[in-house]
PAKELUM-612278 format. One line per 2 residues: number of its first residue (from 1); their letters; for each residue x, y negated, z of C-alpha. Coordinates in Angstrom, 1 decimal. Example, Ala and Ser with C-alpha at 12.3 -4.5 7.8 and 13.67 -1.06 7.14 Angstrom:
1) as) 12.3/4.5/7.8 | 13.7/1.1/7.1
//
This chain:
1) xx) -37.0/-61.5/-44.8 | -35.4/-61.9/-48.2
3) xx) -36.4/-60.0/-51.3 | -34.2/-59.6/-54.3
5) xx) -35.6/-59.3/-57.8 | -35.5/-55.7/-59.1
7) xx) -36.5/-54.2/-62.4 | -40.2/-54.0/-63.2
9) xx) -40.2/-50.2/-63.3 | -38.9/-50.0/-59.7
11) xx) -41.3/-52.7/-58.6 | -44.1/-50.5/-60.0
13) xx) -42.6/-47.5/-58.2 | -42.6/-49.4/-54.9
15) xx) -46.2/-50.4/-55.4 | -47.2/-46.8/-56.3
17) xx) -45.5/-45.5/-53.1 | -47.3/-48.2/-51.1
19) xx) -50.6/-47.1/-52.6 | -49.9/-43.5/-51.8
21) xx) -48.7/-44.1/-48.2 | -50.9/-42.9/-45.3
23) xx) -53.2/-45.3/-43.6 | -53.5/-45.7/-39.9
25) xx) -56.2/-46.6/-37.4 | -55.4/-48.9/-34.5
27) xx) -55.4/-45.8/-32.2 | -52.8/-44.1/-34.4
29) xx) -50.2/-46.6/-35.6 | -47.3/-45.8/-37.9
31) xx) -44.4/-43.9/-36.2 | -41.9/-46.0/-38.0
33) xx) -39.9/-46.2/-41.3 | -38.0/-42.9/-40.7
35) xx) -37.6/-39.8/-42.8 | -36.2/-36.3/-43.1
37) xx) -33.7/-36.6/-46.0 | -31.6/-34.0/-47.7
39) xx) -28.9/-35.3/-50.1 | -28.2/-32.8/-52.9
41) xx) -25.0/-33.4/-54.8 | -23.7/-31.7/-58.0
43) xx) -20.1/-30.4/-57.7 | -20.0/-28.5/-61.1
45) xx) -16.8/-28.8/-63.2 | -18.3/-31.4/-65.5
47) xx) -18.3/-33.9/-62.6 | -14.5/-34.2/-63.2
49) xx) -15.4/-35.9/-66.5 | -18.5/-37.8/-65.8
51) xx) -17.3/-39.1/-62.4 | -13.6/-38.5/-62.3
53) xx) -13.0/-41.4/-59.9 | -15.5/-40.0/-57.3
55) xx) -17.7/-43.1/-57.4 | -20.6/-40.9/-56.2
57) xx) -18.9/-40.6/-52.8 | -18.9/-44.4/-52.4
59) xx) -22.6/-44.6/-53.4 | -23.6/-41.8/-51.1
61) xx) -21.5/-43.2/-48.3 | -23.2/-46.6/-48.7
63) xx) -26.6/-44.8/-48.6 | -25.7/-42.9/-45.4
65) xx) -24.1/-46.0/-43.8 | -27.2/-48.2/-44.1
67) xx) -29.7/-45.7/-42.7 | -31.4/-46.9/-39.6
69) xx) -29.4/-46.1/-36.5 | -32.0/-43.9/-34.8
71) xx) -34.8/-41.5/-35.9 | -33.7/-40.3/-39.4
73) xx) -32.9/-36.7/-39.9 | -30.2/-36.1/-42.5
75) xx) -28.7/-33.1/-44.2 | -26.7/-32.4/-47.4
77) xx) -26.4/-29.7/-50.0 | -23.4/-29.4/-52.4
79) xx) -23.7/-27.0/-55.3 | -22.3/-25.8/-58.6
81) xx) -23.0/-22.2/-59.8 | -23.8/-21.5/-56.2
83) xx) -24.5/-23.5/-53.0 | -21.1/-24.5/-51.7
85) xx) -22.2/-26.5/-48.6 | -25.5/-26.7/-46.8
87) xx) -26.1/-26.7/-43.1 | -28.7/-28.0/-40.7
89) xx) -30.5/-31.3/-40.6 | -29.2/-33.5/-37.8
91) xx) -30.5/-36.8/-36.4 | -28.5/-39.8/-37.4
93) xx) -27.6/-41.5/-34.1 | -24.0/-42.7/-34.5
95) xx) -21.1/-43.6/-36.7 | -19.8/-40.1/-36.1
97) xx) -23.0/-38.5/-37.5 | -22.6/-40.5/-40.7
99) xx) -18.9/-39.6/-41.0 | -19.6/-35.9/-40.5
101) xx) -22.2/-35.7/-43.2 | -20.2/-37.7/-45.7
103) xx) -17.1/-35.6/-45.2 | -19.1/-32.4/-45.7
105) xx) -20.0/-33.7/-49.1 | -16.5/-35.0/-50.0
107) xx) -14.6/-31.9/-48.9 | -16.2/-29.6/-51.4
109) xx) -14.1/-28.8/-54.4 | -15.4/-29.4/-58.0
111) xx) -15.8/-26.5/-60.4 | -18.3/-24.0/-61.9
113) xx) -21.7/-24.1/-63.6 | -24.9/-25.9/-62.5
115) xx) -27.4/-23.9/-60.4 | -30.2/-26.4/-59.9
117) xx) -32.6/-23.7/-58.7 | -30.4/-22.5/-55.9
119) xx) -29.7/-26.0/-54.7 | -33.4/-26.9/-54.6
121) xx) -34.2/-23.7/-52.8 | -31.5/-24.4/-50.2
123) xx) -32.8/-28.0/-49.6 | -36.4/-26.7/-49.2
125) xx) -35.2/-24.1/-46.7 | -33.2/-26.8/-44.8
127) xx) -36.3/-28.9/-44.4 | -38.4/-25.9/-43.4
129) xx) -36.0/-25.0/-40.6 | -35.0/-28.3/-39.2
131) xx) -37.3/-31.1/-40.1 | -39.0/-33.4/-37.6
133) xx) -42.7/-32.6/-38.2 | -43.8/-36.1/-37.5
135) xx) -41.7/-37.6/-40.3 | -42.1/-37.4/-44.2
137) xx) -39.6/-35.3/-46.0 | -37.5/-36.3/-49.0
139) xx) -34.9/-34.7/-51.2 | -32.6/-37.0/-53.2
141) xx) -31.0/-34.9/-56.0 | -28.0/-36.0/-58.1
143) xx) -26.6/-34.0/-61.1 | -24.8/-34.7/-64.3
145) xx) -26.1/-31.5/-66.0 | -28.9/-29.1/-66.5
147) xx) -29.7/-25.5/-65.4 | -26.7/-23.6/-66.8
149) xx) -25.0/-20.5/-65.6 | -22.6/-17.8/-66.9
151) xx) -25.1/-15.1/-67.7 | -28.7/-14.8/-68.8
153) xx) -29.6/-12.9/-65.7 | -28.1/-15.6/-63.4
155) xx) -29.9/-18.3/-65.4 | -33.2/-16.5/-65.2
157) xx) -32.9/-16.2/-61.5 | -32.0/-19.9/-61.1
159) xx) -35.0/-20.9/-63.1 | -37.3/-18.7/-61.0
161) xx) -35.8/-20.3/-57.8 | -36.4/-23.8/-59.3
163) xx) -40.0/-22.9/-60.0 | -40.5/-21.5/-56.5
165) xx) -38.8/-24.5/-54.9 | -41.0/-27.0/-56.9
167) xx) -44.1/-25.2/-56.0 | -43.1/-25.0/-52.3
169) xx) -42.4/-28.7/-52.3 | -45.8/-29.5/-53.8
171) xx) -47.6/-27.3/-51.2 | -45.6/-28.8/-48.2
173) xx) -45.7/-32.4/-49.3 | -41.9/-32.7/-49.7
175) xx) -41.0/-35.5/-52.2 | -38.1/-35.0/-54.6
177) xx) -36.3/-38.0/-56.2 | -33.8/-37.2/-59.0
179) xx) -30.9/-39.0/-60.5 | -29.5/-37.9/-63.9
181) xx) -25.9/-39.0/-64.5 | -25.9/-38.4/-68.3
183) xx) -22.5/-39.8/-69.0 | -21.4/-37.2/-71.6
185) xx) -24.8/-36.5/-73.1 | -24.9/-32.9/-71.8
187) xx) -27.5/-33.5/-69.1 | -31.2/-32.7/-69.5
189) xx) -33.2/-35.8/-68.4 | -36.5/-34.0/-69.2
191) xx) -35.6/-31.3/-66.6 | -34.8/-33.8/-63.9
193) xx) -37.9/-35.9/-64.8 | -40.1/-32.9/-64.5
195) xx) -38.8/-32.0/-61.0 | -39.4/-35.5/-59.7
197) xx) -42.8/-35.8/-61.3 | -44.0/-32.4/-60.0
199) xx) -42.9/-33.2/-56.4 | -44.3/-36.8/-56.3
201) xx) -40.9/-38.5/-56.7 | -39.1/-40.9/-59.1
203) xx) -36.5/-40.2/-61.7 | -33.7/-42.4/-63.0
205) xx) -31.2/-41.8/-65.8 | -27.8/-43.6/-65.8
207) xx) -25.1/-43.4/-68.4 | -22.1/-44.2/-66.3
209) xx) -20.8/-43.5/-62.8 | -20.4/-47.2/-62.3
211) xx) -24.2/-47.4/-61.9 | -24.4/-44.9/-59.1
213) xx) -24.1/-47.4/-56.3 | -26.9/-49.5/-57.8
215) xx) -29.2/-46.6/-58.4 | -28.7/-45.3/-54.8
217) xx) -29.5/-48.8/-53.6 | -32.7/-48.8/-55.6
219) xx) -33.8/-45.4/-54.2 | -33.1/-46.7/-50.7
221) xx) -35.5/-49.5/-51.4 | -38.1/-47.0/-52.8
223) xx) -37.8/-44.7/-49.8 | -37.4/-47.3/-47.1
225) xx) -40.1/-49.6/-48.6 | -39.8/-52.1/-45.8
227) xx) -36.1/-52.6/-46.5 | -34.6/-55.3/-48.8
229) xx) -31.2/-55.6/-50.4 | -29.8/-59.1/-51.0
231) xx) -27.1/-58.6/-53.5 | -23.9/-60.3/-52.8
233) xx) -22.0/-62.5/-55.3 | -18.3/-62.2/-55.6
235) xx) -16.8/-64.9/-53.4 | -13.3/-66.2/-52.9
237) xx) -11.4/-66.6/-49.6 | -10.6/-70.4/-49.3
239) xx) -7.1/-71.7/-48.8 | -7.6/-71.7/-45.0
241) xx) -8.0/-67.9/-45.1 | -11.5/-67.7/-43.5
243) xx) -14.7/-67.4/-45.5 | -17.9/-68.6/-43.7
245) xx) -21.2/-67.1/-45.0 | -24.5/-68.2/-43.4
247) xx) -27.5/-65.9/-43.5 | -31.0/-65.8/-41.9
249) xx) -32.9/-63.0/-40.1 | -36.7/-63.0/-39.9
251) xx) -37.9/-63.0/-36.3 | -40.6/-60.4/-37.1
253) xx) -39.9/-56.8/-38.3 | -36.1/-56.8/-38.8
255) xx) -34.8/-53.6/-37.1 | -31.2/-53.9/-38.4
257) xx) -28.8/-55.9/-40.6 | -26.2/-54.1/-42.6
259) xx) -23.4/-56.3/-43.9 | -21.3/-54.6/-46.6
261) xx) -17.9/-56.1/-47.2 | -15.8/-55.2/-50.2
263) xx) -12.4/-56.7/-50.9 | -9.2/-57.6/-49.0
265) xx) -10.8/-58.5/-45.7 | -8.5/-58.2/-42.7
267) xx) -10.9/-59.2/-39.9 | -14.4/-60.4/-39.5
269) xx) -16.7/-61.8/-36.8 | -20.3/-62.9/-36.3
271) xx) -22.1/-65.7/-34.5 | -25.8/-65.2/-33.8
273) xx) -28.5/-68.0/-33.6 | -27.9/-68.2/-29.8
275) xx) -24.2/-69.0/-30.5 | -23.1/-65.6/-29.1
277) xx) -20.0/-64.5/-30.9 | -19.2/-60.8/-31.9
279) xx) -15.4/-60.4/-32.4 | -13.6/-58.0/-34.7
281) xx) -13.1/-55.5/-31.8 | -16.7/-55.8/-30.7
283) xx) -17.9/-54.9/-34.2 | -15.6/-51.9/-34.7
285) xx) -18.0/-49.6/-32.8 | -20.8/-50.6/-35.2
287) xx) -18.7/-50.4/-38.4 | -18.9/-47.5/-40.9
289) xx) -16.1/-47.3/-43.5 | -16.3/-45.8/-47.0
291) xx) -13.5/-45.6/-49.5 | -13.9/-49.1/-50.7
293) xx) -16.0/-51.0/-48.2 | -17.0/-51.4/-44.6
295) xx) -20.6/-51.5/-43.3 | -21.2/-53.6/-40.2
297) xx) -24.5/-52.6/-38.6 | -26.4/-55.0/-36.2
299) xx) -29.3/-53.3/-34.4 | -32.3/-55.4/-33.2
301) xx) -30.8/-58.7/-34.3 | -31.9/-62.0/-32.9
303) xx) -34.1/-63.8/-35.4 | -32.8/-67.1/-36.9
305) xx) -29.6/-68.3/-38.6 | -26.5/-66.3/-38.4
307) xx) -22.9/-66.9/-39.6 | -20.4/-64.4/-40.9
309) xx) -16.6/-65.2/-40.8 | -14.4/-63.1/-43.0
311) xx) -10.6/-63.5/-42.8 | -8.4/-62.5/-45.7
313) xx) -5.7/-63.5/-48.2 | -6.5/-67.0/-49.6
315) xx) -8.0/-67.1/-53.1 | -8.6/-63.3/-53.0
317) xx) -12.1/-62.0/-53.9 | -14.6/-60.4/-51.6
319) xx) -18.2/-59.2/-52.2 | -20.7/-59.4/-49.4
321) xx) -24.1/-57.6/-49.5 | -26.9/-57.9/-46.9
323) xx) -29.3/-55.0/-46.4 | -32.2/-55.5/-44.0
325) xx) -33.9/-52.4/-42.5 | -37.4/-53.2/-41.5
327) xx) -39.6/-51.6/-38.8 | -42.7/-53.4/-40.0
329) xx) -45.6/-51.5/-41.4 | -49.3/-52.0/-42.1
331) xx) -52.4/-50.1/-40.9 | -55.9/-50.0/-42.1
333) xx) -59.2/-48.7/-40.6 | -62.9/-48.8/-41.6
335) xx) -66.1/-47.8/-39.9 | -68.6/-46.4/-39.5
337) xx) -67.7/-43.1/-41.1 | -70.4/-41.2/-42.9
339) xx) -70.9/-38.7/-45.7 | -73.5/-40.9/-47.3
341) xx) -74.5/-44.6/-47.0 | -77.6/-46.6/-48.1
343) xx) -77.6/-49.8/-50.1 | -77.3/-52.7/-47.7
345) xx) -75.1/-50.8/-45.2 | -72.0/-52.7/-43.9
347) xx) -68.5/-51.4/-43.6 | -66.2/-53.1/-41.0
349) xx) -62.7/-53.1/-42.4 | -59.5/-54.0/-40.5
351) xx) -55.9/-54.4/-41.6 | -53.0/-55.0/-39.2
353) xx) -49.2/-55.2/-39.0 | -47.2/-52.9/-36.7
355) xx) -43.6/-53.2/-35.4 | -42.0/-49.8/-34.5
357) xx) -45.5/-48.4/-34.7 | -46.9/-50.9/-32.2
359) xx) -49.6/-53.3/-33.5 | -48.4/-56.9/-33.6
361) xx) -50.5/-59.6/-31.9 | -52.6/-61.6/-34.3
363) xx) -51.0/-64.8/-32.9 | -47.8/-63.9/-34.7
365) xx) -49.5/-63.6/-38.2 | -48.4/-67.1/-39.2
367) xx) -47.4/-67.0/-42.8 | -49.2/-63.7/-43.6
369) xx) -52.4/-63.2/-45.6 | -54.6/-60.2/-46.4
371) xx) -57.4/-59.2/-48.7 | -59.8/-56.3/-48.9
373) xx) -59.7/-54.5/-52.2 | -62.8/-52.6/-53.3
375) xx) -62.8/-50.2/-56.3 | -66.2/-49.3/-57.7
377) xx) -67.3/-46.2/-59.6 | -66.2/-47.6/-63.0
379) xx) -62.7/-48.2/-61.7 | -63.0/-52.0/-61.5
381) xx) -61.4/-53.7/-58.5 | -62.6/-56.8/-56.6
383) xx) -60.5/-58.6/-53.9 | -62.0/-60.4/-50.8
385) xx) -59.9/-62.6/-48.5 | -59.7/-61.2/-45.0
387) xx) -59.8/-63.4/-41.9 | -57.7/-63.1/-38.7
389) xx) -59.7/-61.5/-35.9 | -59.2/-58.9/-33.2
391) xx) -55.7/-57.5/-33.6 | -55.3/-58.3/-37.3
393) xx) -57.3/-59.1/-40.4 | -61.0/-58.2/-40.6
395) xx) -63.8/-58.2/-43.3 | -67.4/-56.9/-43.2
397) xx) -68.2/-55.5/-46.6 | -71.9/-54.9/-47.7
399) xx) -72.6/-52.0/-49.9 | -74.9/-53.5/-52.5
401) xx) -75.2/-50.8/-55.2 | -75.4/-47.0/-55.7
403) xx) -72.2/-45.2/-56.4 | -68.8/-44.4/-54.8
405) xx) -66.6/-47.2/-53.5 | -63.0/-47.0/-52.4
407) xx) -61.7/-49.6/-49.8 | -58.1/-50.5/-49.2
409) xx) -56.2/-53.6/-48.1 | -53.2/-55.7/-49.0
411) xx) -51.1/-57.7/-46.6 | -48.5/-60.2/-48.0
413) xx) -46.4/-63.1/-46.9 | -42.9/-64.1/-45.5
415) xx) -41.3/-61.9/-48.1 | -43.4/-58.9/-47.2
417) xx) -46.1/-57.1/-49.4 | -47.8/-53.8/-48.9
419) xx) -51.0/-52.2/-49.9 | -52.5/-49.3/-48.0
421) xx) -55.6/-47.5/-46.8 | -58.1/-45.4/-48.7
423) xx) -61.6/-45.3/-47.4 | -64.5/-43.8/-49.5
425) xx) -68.1/-44.8/-49.2 | -70.7/-42.8/-51.1
427) xx) -73.9/-44.8/-51.5 | -77.0/-42.7/-52.3
429) xx) -74.8/-39.9/-53.6 | -73.4/-36.6/-52.2
431) xx) -69.8/-36.0/-53.4 | -68.8/-32.8/-55.2
433) xx) -67.5/-29.9/-53.1 | -64.5/-27.7/-53.8
435) xx) -65.6/-24.1/-53.8 | -62.3/-22.3/-54.4
437) xx) -58.8/-22.6/-55.8 | -58.1/-20.8/-59.1
439) xx) -55.2/-18.6/-60.1 | -54.2/-17.2/-63.5
441) xx) -51.4/-14.8/-64.5 | -50.0/-14.9/-68.1
443) xx) -47.7/-12.4/-69.8 | -45.4/-14.3/-72.1
445) xx) -44.8/-12.3/-75.3 | -42.2/-13.3/-77.9
447) xx) -43.4/-14.4/-81.4 | -47.0/-14.8/-80.0
449) xx) -49.3/-17.7/-79.0 | -49.3/-17.4/-75.2
451) xx) -51.7/-20.3/-74.6 | -54.3/-19.8/-71.9
453) xx) -57.7/-21.3/-71.3 | -59.0/-21.6/-67.7
455) xx) -62.6/-22.4/-66.9 | -62.6/-25.0/-64.1
457) xx) -66.3/-25.1/-63.4 | -66.4/-22.4/-60.8
459) xx) -64.0/-24.3/-58.6 | -66.4/-27.2/-57.7
461) xx) -70.1/-28.0/-57.6 | -72.4/-31.0/-56.9
463) xx) -75.9/-31.3/-55.5 | -77.0/-33.9/-58.0
465) xx) -74.9/-33.3/-61.2 | -74.8/-29.9/-62.9
467) xx) -71.9/-31.0/-65.0 | -68.7/-32.6/-63.6
469) xx) -65.8/-34.3/-65.3 | -62.3/-33.0/-64.6
471) xx) -58.8/-34.5/-64.5 | -55.3/-33.7/-63.6
473) xx) -54.1/-35.5/-60.4 | -50.7/-33.9/-60.5
475) xx) -49.0/-30.9/-62.1 | -45.7/-29.0/-62.0
477) xx) -45.8/-28.7/-65.8 | -45.0/-31.3/-68.3
479) xx) -47.9/-33.5/-69.7 | -47.3/-32.2/-73.2
481) xx) -47.8/-28.6/-72.0 | -51.5/-28.9/-71.1
483) xx) -54.8/-30.8/-71.7 | -58.3/-30.8/-70.4
485) xx) -61.3/-30.3/-72.7 | -64.5/-30.7/-70.7
487) xx) -64.3/-28.1/-68.0 | -61.5/-26.2/-69.7
489) xx) -57.8/-26.5/-68.7 | -55.8/-25.6/-71.8
491) xx) -52.2/-24.5/-71.2 | -50.0/-24.5/-74.4
493) xx) -46.5/-23.7/-73.1 | -44.7/-22.9/-69.9
495) xx) -41.5/-24.7/-68.8 | -41.7/-23.1/-65.4
497) xx) -42.4/-19.4/-64.5 | -44.7/-20.7/-61.8
499) xx) -46.5/-23.9/-61.3 | -49.7/-25.5/-60.0
501) xx) -52.2/-28.2/-60.9 | -54.2/-30.4/-58.6
503) xx) -57.5/-31.1/-60.3 | -60.1/-33.7/-59.6
505) xx) -63.8/-32.9/-60.1 | -65.8/-36.2/-60.4
507) xx) -69.6/-36.7/-60.5 | -71.5/-39.3/-62.5
509) xx) -71.3/-41.8/-59.5 | -67.6/-41.6/-59.2
511) xx) -67.3/-39.4/-56.1 | -64.8/-36.6/-56.4
513) xx) -63.2/-33.6/-54.7 | -60.0/-31.8/-55.6
515) xx) -58.8/-28.2/-55.9 | -55.7/-26.3/-57.1
517) xx) -55.0/-24.1/-60.0 | -51.9/-21.8/-59.7
519) xx) -50.3/-20.4/-62.9 | -47.8/-17.5/-62.7
521) xx) -46.1/-15.9/-65.7 | -44.1/-12.8/-66.6
523) xx) -41.7/-13.2/-69.5 | -41.9/-9.9/-71.3
525) xx) -38.8/-10.8/-73.3 | -37.6/-9.8/-76.7
527) xx) -35.8/-6.6/-75.7 | -38.6/-5.5/-73.5
529) xx) -40.9/-6.0/-76.4 | -38.6/-4.0/-78.7
531) xx) -38.4/-1.2/-76.1 | -42.2/-1.2/-75.8
533) xx) -42.5/-1.2/-79.5 | -40.2/1.7/-79.8
535) xx) -42.3/3.6/-77.2 | -45.4/2.8/-79.2
537) xx) -43.8/4.0/-82.4 | -42.6/7.2/-80.7
539) xx) -46.0/7.9/-79.4 | -47.6/7.2/-82.8
541) xx) -45.0/9.5/-84.3 | -45.9/12.3/-81.9
543) xx) -49.6/11.8/-82.7 | -48.8/12.0/-86.4
545) xx) -46.8/15.1/-85.9 | -49.5/16.8/-83.9
547) xx) -52.1/15.8/-86.5 | -49.9/17.2/-89.2
549) xx) -49.4/20.5/-87.4 | -53.1/20.6/-86.8
551) xx) -53.7/20.1/-90.5 | -51.5/23.1/-91.3
553) xx) -53.7/25.5/-89.3 | -55.7/27.8/-91.5
555) xx) -59.4/28.8/-91.5 | -59.2/32.5/-91.2
557) xx) -62.8/33.3/-92.5 | -66.0/32.1/-94.1
559) xx) -68.3/29.4/-92.9 | -72.1/29.8/-93.7
561) xx) -74.4/26.9/-93.0 | -78.2/26.7/-93.3
563) xx) -79.8/23.2/-93.3 | -83.4/23.4/-92.0
565) xx) -86.4/21.1/-91.2 | -89.4/22.9/-89.7
567) xx) -91.7/19.9/-90.3 | -91.1/19.6/-94.0
569) xx) -90.3/23.2/-94.6 | -86.9/22.3/-96.1
571) xx) -84.3/25.1/-96.2 | -80.9/25.1/-97.9
573) xx) -77.9/27.5/-97.4 | -74.2/26.9/-98.3
575) xx) -71.2/29.0/-97.9 | -67.5/27.9/-98.1
577) xx) -64.1/29.4/-97.5 | -62.0/26.4/-96.6
579) xx) -58.2/26.4/-96.5 | -56.5/24.3/-93.8
581) xx) -57.1/21.5/-91.3 | -60.6/20.0/-91.0
583) xx) -63.5/19.7/-93.4 | -66.6/17.4/-93.1
585) xx) -70.1/18.8/-93.0 | -70.9/16.7/-96.0
587) xx) -68.3/18.7/-98.1 | -70.8/21.6/-98.2
589) xx) -72.9/19.6/-100.8 | -76.2/19.3/-99.0
591) xx) -78.6/16.6/-100.4 | -80.4/13.9/-98.5
593) xx) -82.1/15.3/-95.4 | -83.8/14.2/-92.3
595) xx) -81.6/15.9/-89.7 | -80.2/12.5/-88.4
597) xx) -76.7/14.0/-88.2 | -73.8/12.0/-89.5
599) xx) -72.5/14.6/-92.0 | -69.4/12.6/-92.9
601) xx) -68.1/12.3/-89.4 | -69.1/15.8/-88.1
603) xx) -66.3/18.3/-88.9 | -65.2/21.9/-88.7
605) xx) -61.6/22.4/-87.5 | -59.3/25.3/-88.2
607) xx) -57.6/27.0/-85.3 | -55.7/29.8/-87.1
609) xx) -57.6/32.1/-84.8 | -60.9/34.1/-84.7
611) xx) -63.0/31.0/-84.0 | -63.4/27.4/-85.3
613) xx) -64.3/24.1/-83.6 | -67.1/21.8/-84.5
615) xx) -66.8/18.0/-83.5 | -69.2/15.1/-83.7
617) xx) -68.8/11.4/-82.9 | -71.8/11.5/-80.6
619) xx) -73.3/14.3/-78.5 | -75.5/16.8/-80.4
621) xx) -77.7/19.6/-79.0 | -75.9/23.0/-79.2
623) xx) -76.6/26.4/-77.6 | -74.8/25.1/-74.5
625) xx) -76.5/21.7/-74.3 | -75.4/18.2/-75.4
627) xx) -71.8/18.4/-76.7 | -69.4/16.4/-78.9
629) xx) -67.2/19.5/-79.3 | -68.4/23.1/-79.7
631) xx) -66.6/26.4/-80.4 | -68.1/28.8/-82.9
633) xx) -67.0/32.4/-82.6 | -66.1/34.4/-85.7
635) xx) -68.2/37.5/-85.3 | -70.3/36.7/-88.4
637) xx) -73.5/37.5/-86.5 | -74.3/34.8/-83.9
639) xx) -75.7/31.5/-85.3 | -74.8/28.2/-83.6
641) xx) -77.7/25.8/-84.0 | -76.6/22.1/-84.2
643) xx) -79.4/19.5/-83.9 | -80.0/15.9/-83.1
645) xx) -83.2/16.6/-81.2 | -83.8/18.6/-78.0
647) xx) -86.6/20.6/-79.7 | -84.1/21.6/-82.5
649) xx) -86.9/21.1/-85.1 | -84.3/20.2/-87.7
651) xx) -80.5/20.5/-88.1 | -78.0/23.2/-89.1
653) xx) -77.4/26.8/-88.2 | -73.7/27.8/-88.5
655) xx) -72.1/31.2/-88.8 | -68.4/31.9/-88.9
657) xx) -67.2/35.2/-90.3 | -63.6/35.8/-89.3
659) xx) -61.2/37.9/-91.4 | -58.9/38.6/-88.6
661) xx) -58.7/41.9/-86.7 | -60.9/42.2/-83.6
663) xx) -57.9/41.8/-81.2 | -57.1/38.3/-82.5
665) xx) -60.3/36.9/-81.0 | -60.2/38.9/-77.8
667) xx) -60.7/36.8/-74.7 | -63.0/34.2/-76.2
669) xx) -66.6/34.6/-75.2 | -69.2/33.8/-77.8
671) xx) -71.1/30.6/-77.8 | -68.8/28.8/-75.3
673) xx) -67.5/25.4/-76.1 | -63.7/24.9/-76.2
675) xx) -63.8/22.4/-73.3 | -66.0/24.8/-71.3
677) xx) -63.6/27.6/-71.9 | -60.6/25.5/-70.9
679) xx) -62.2/24.4/-67.7 | -62.9/28.0/-66.7
//
């Protein structure tokens, strides 16, 4: 199998995907290199400028055309300010299936704004309804813009849909890859990068529609990691009118060959290694045509040397690409499984190759090598050559130290390389346990610091270590929006209305567990804040008015007060005819005393009637028990004793002599507090 050289960033991406891929035991081999895929395409009005020639259709058609002939589930969503096209996933089984999906994309007119949230939500719903549960699910998203709509309400709704869709993808394991066609500088690469990062995918920005075909090819290699694209050079039809191009097919793991012809080619034919010839008419049933090219698909090709013959106008140019779809994958297993191991225990590790999910006999491993990779508690890696044995490669690894070790394997050779597996061995150590997921809601106020601090320590615990170290495995939020300080997750800003974190909790030996933290927000908004402020000001105004009106009420009589202390024999009497509002007990001019009553805060309040009210910041003993508020009748005879002690050995005796006629006070029983009277 032939491998082309691709940029370092995408080689790193391929390696990361390989590292993250699931591992398989010999009893549960890979089901094949197949996926549920939804292609999401922008049809907003700006696409007329950034891709006026419709080069996206050629790139998407090429992507659809080279998909493996059986097993993939494919759907499409086309959107602008609303979703214009989005149906059900369907299995790609024929040329007709490919043509149907491509035409659904091409037939949608261009115009309108860019509703990224609605498009993502529709793609998620499509996967939820129609995916093959045994296959991984992927969304490939192309836009030339950013979330932008005609009204603030519509944009707010779209952003909420985007946040919900991202969180749904994270929970369900749907991967989202994004392509930003930033040809006019009006796109938002940060928004597309965040979507991909949050949903475990990759992001690529391109500046011209001419690069669409190349970037779709690259994402094809990332998704179908066993596939390789051998770029074709531009060739010239010789004077005889027939161009002959030899190419080779690996005898192991090649599920399909896709031959893409561009240029003025009238007819074509193939000859396989067994000298069997496939004429032009034979190949028509396997050919898929786009606007500018034809894709010839050969399923389960014979391994060896092939020849392609392309007939055309002499000295005209033609480009030929070869894309190989692989059905080869690797598996990894390790045993025995245990929660904890001792120093000196051995782990038997095995790595193997599978074709269409079926393990390949070790006798066919000529040209392949493998190594066991062991990562220790400090993060250091060691590689050990594996030997052929059983149904693949084997190695017996001895655990020779305390700590946590992660085992994986790498198989390489004959143009193939993949790393997989993730087996953890805890030696003399119990890993932490996740106790709970965490959730926090934040109200976002304008002109205010809305940062939040979340204590992570309740979410995990460890038998040996009281203190764990925490790290972010993945997040829906941008890296500059949060940080971790010890066991505290600090959130500084919120680019999404909802988003989650996957957090690792690691002990001193390197063993870890993970848990989730969900953040939800409510944007109070400027106008809501203004409205709330207006309500607060109105309420404050009402209170001020009531206080003012209360202050205008008159004392209709004379207040007489006797300060007494039975123990010391102290006795003082004061009389006052106050005017309006309220007066403090201290205003009567008593000197220092031992009554333990706060004379500045205890007050008499005018009512304009034949009684007054006495208030205290804390309960005092009155003729009717402990009270903060007590009504003193204005008959000029009954004394109300106010004291800080139950025995009433010190305090004040108050008499109010009203100047109003008797009928003004009728209906108010003497010695009853205002609150008691009101309850009656």
